[in-house]
Structures are given as structure tokens and as C-alpha cells.
Steps between C-alpha positions, in 0.01 A plus 500: 500500500827347380746753361792267422466130426805284431483141392789268415762774503841373395816688413865564571822619342603337177524122555457545878141433605415684825117494516311173464132549441388760755130564568397804699278808492455850638159651546425867452609713803675200651855462638655157436847392616738243349737344755799280436870460559768642274490331163142384534395705196327797663681775297467296183126482552469879513728539198279261307188693593643834383643368175863515591565131416325257265232289667249240398161423653199722555520853641164677500496858616169683526337240273763512227792265422830686541749216444786617280413872530788742530559688832388832362174348381435343839580830668235673293258219585552573872780277632792676673814323615722614788812285455731356766769743589267801435640583156488875543705703247754627739627799304155646446305695759200375696261695272670376185465139623133554564446648152666193346242287677234664282677453169219279362234760573370751247276712723573847640471409872859379550611815686202475734581141574861591580374749751254248637758226570744750645218588743442134578872439556611821682860375528517514118350849492784617718744355242314595181810638325748264664670224296347162581836337554586727789195386704472222757385152403159550657451830318598339171251219558223757564604673175490169308144434624388853429651476153303179440180671614557783245372265227169475689516125519221260597757243605831577668769228490741548792820298512654481853400854603665455846840385360786682673271721712520558876209341689342836591514615134350170392207541738441853371515384140255216555258731679513724199424207264199403713373859483541514122304177464229623739469854356557435129398137466825418321550121483846376588702183444789509751807281494657515846731312732377676809218252522350616828460856389384401146230268636367768722477733201340252258164337478633183341832338422681235302816309598742431222770232497724422202258650253183335638231616737503268804252679723235767469216652700384788704780691664391410848487130400859513362622684804362218713630224274775313694718438192473862393580622851811282521628579157416873469408639837792366698274313742 
């Protein structure tokens, strides 16, 4: 069943148009990757989906149009955004950052979820009372993802999760994402320049160039596509 359906998505920044009529979708429990060079519009796509910039076109999430909705409304609906550069609040502790991730919730299970995600990410548990800004890049990325999960999303938008991370930390992080998808069924839309790793994580993918989708298909098909291999896999 389709969870997110996007048709004719266009948007940008003021008079500058970045996205030009994108069509794509994400099914329930599916991981989809968006590939593309710098400036292709990948980050802008995620910002449009989470209400950070104005966009036109059709965005249907869980059967309901969400075009023009504010970020806090979309968060309550089940869309969580982990921005590029992690975006942790550096002078707050790990636990405080996690609690901020649940700011749209009104239930009484926030404390239990904090404990749960600290158990899932044991490195964060060891640093529960430590300021986020004093942690390594990989630990801050784990915190950013855990904070996104605190809203109990159905769809997680991940913008360059491997950016600035050492290869071994990136491998560990992507293994954790695969486990979250397998165990919880959380759907993910991942923007990533590490194409090889992203295509091994995802079920399907789209290739973006100058605001337009120029290729799409199953991850294995894209990995075997000669143009994709030359442009994004270094082959």
C-alpha cells in the first residue's frame, strides 16, 4: 500500500525554482533512496515534503493531501525529518535532545520511549547526560535519528545521513537503519551521495538531476545501470 504519493512537485527558494514536476512514491514499510549530484534538488525535495519551503503539486500522505501543511502538523501526522548536518541542539544533553523530538506528542509514554531508544543506541545511553555538541559526528547522527524516531513516525526523511562520517561508522549507521525498518516497519526516504551503500539499503530509487527525475527503478536495477554506475558509483 502506498504511504506517500507525490505528483508534479515543484518548489524552490523565492524566485529560484529548484524542483520541476517530480513524481515519486514510497510504500508502507519501504526504504526508497534519492540519488543525485550536489545541487540536483535532493535536500529541497525533503524540505518540501516536511513543510519547510513552499511547494506546489500533489503530496498525498496516508491518503490525505498535506501540501502547504506546517512542519508541526506533518510531524503529528507521522513524518519526521532528519536534516543534513544532523541539527542536534549542541548545548543540550542527549536526553534533552530526545525529549525535544517528542514535542508534538501529548501522551504519557515519552519517558519510556527515551529509555527505549537509549537501549537501541547504546552509545547514546553511555552519554545520556552529556552535551550533544561534545560528541563525535557519528554519535550526533545517531542522536538525530533517535530524536526523529521519538515522534513515532511512519515515514522518516533522512538527508545525507553518512555526511562527514568515517566509513566504519557509516556502515554501522546503515545497518541500524535496516534493522529499524525490518523490526518496526518504519518507511524511509533517504537522500544520499554514497550511492552504493544507499542502493544496498533501499528497495527502490530515483535519480535526480537539476530538479527532475531522470531514472528510477528497483535498487538492483539502478545499481546495474551503466549511466548510474559511472555517475554515482565511480565505475
